N, C-alpha and C positions, 0 to 999 in steps of 0.2 A: 503494501501498501502505500504511493506519495504521499510526500507530506505535504506540507500547502504552507503558502506562505502569508503571513499575515500581516495586514497593514497597518502604518503608522495608526491611523486609529483606534484599531483593534489594541492595539498591544498600548497606547494612551490609557485606552479606557480597561484594559488586565490589571493596569499597575493602579489608577487610580481604585478600582476596585477593593485591591491592597489595605486601603483606606478603614476597611470596614472594620471593625472592632472582632465581631464572632467568626468569620473570617480567616482571619487570624490565627485565633483564636484555636478553630478546628488544625488551623497546618501549623501552628508551633508543639501542639499537640502530638500532632501524625512527625513530625518532625523529635519531638522527645524521647518517642517509643525505638524511632532508626538511629536515636546521637551514636550509639558505639559506634553503628556498622557503616556508618553518614563520615565516622571519622577516616575508620580506617579508608574508605574509597576517599574521599580529601583531601588523605596522611599521600596517598599511591597513586591519584594525580600530579599534585604538587610536586612531589619525586620522581616519576613521569615526564612531566612538561620540564624538568631542571632550572625547576623556582626555588629547590634548597643544591644544600651541597654547598663545593666547593665558590662558590659565587656568592650564596647568601652568610659563609663562615667570613668572608675578607669583608662582606656590609655590614657585619654586626663589631669583628675588629675595626673596620673602619669610624666606626662611630664612637665606636667605647673610647679609641685611642685619640682622639680627639684633645688636645691642652686642655681649650680654654672654656671653661663651665659651660659655659651658656652654649656655646658650639654646638658641644657634645649634646646639650641637651635637643635642642636642634635636632642635629644628627636624627637622633636616639627617635625622635618625637616621630620625626619624618619613616626614620627606617620600621616604627610599628604602623604609620599610617600606611606607607606602602604596602603591606606586607597581608593589613586588613583589608585594602581591598582588594588585592591580590586574592586575599582567600574567600570573602567573599565572593568577588569572580567566578571564579572556580567552580565554589559553592554554588553557585545558581545552575552554573551548568548544568550541574551533576543534579542538581532539585529538577533541571529541565528533563533529566532523562528521564528521572526514576518516574517522573507524572509519566509520560510517556511510556516505558515500562508497563504502570500501571493500568494505565485507561487501553495498552494491548490485553493484558492478560483480562481485561474488562470484556472486549469487543470478543475473545479469545472463546472466557468460560460464558457468555450471554449465547455467543451461536454454538456451541456443544449440548447447552441446554435442552 
């Protein structure tokens, strides 16, 4: 089955719907149930994608080794923010794939009934 492309308007509406507290509560409960498995998938995706390892170690060393305290705080804060964004983006990709897998399983299950 081919994936369909979503329009910008559909994407914007879907993102806006995330502001619904009930929907977010349901999503948070689902993620909490799957958190250990999702963490393994996220760690593997980040590692396989080359996001961590030697380059990461160099960035940590560089940020921590900055002599000036204010510059060191800024370098560490920037590194944490970048890693947070990266983790979020890879996490969203994992979430999209999880949703597609669950939807495909629902379709297969309902067809087989």
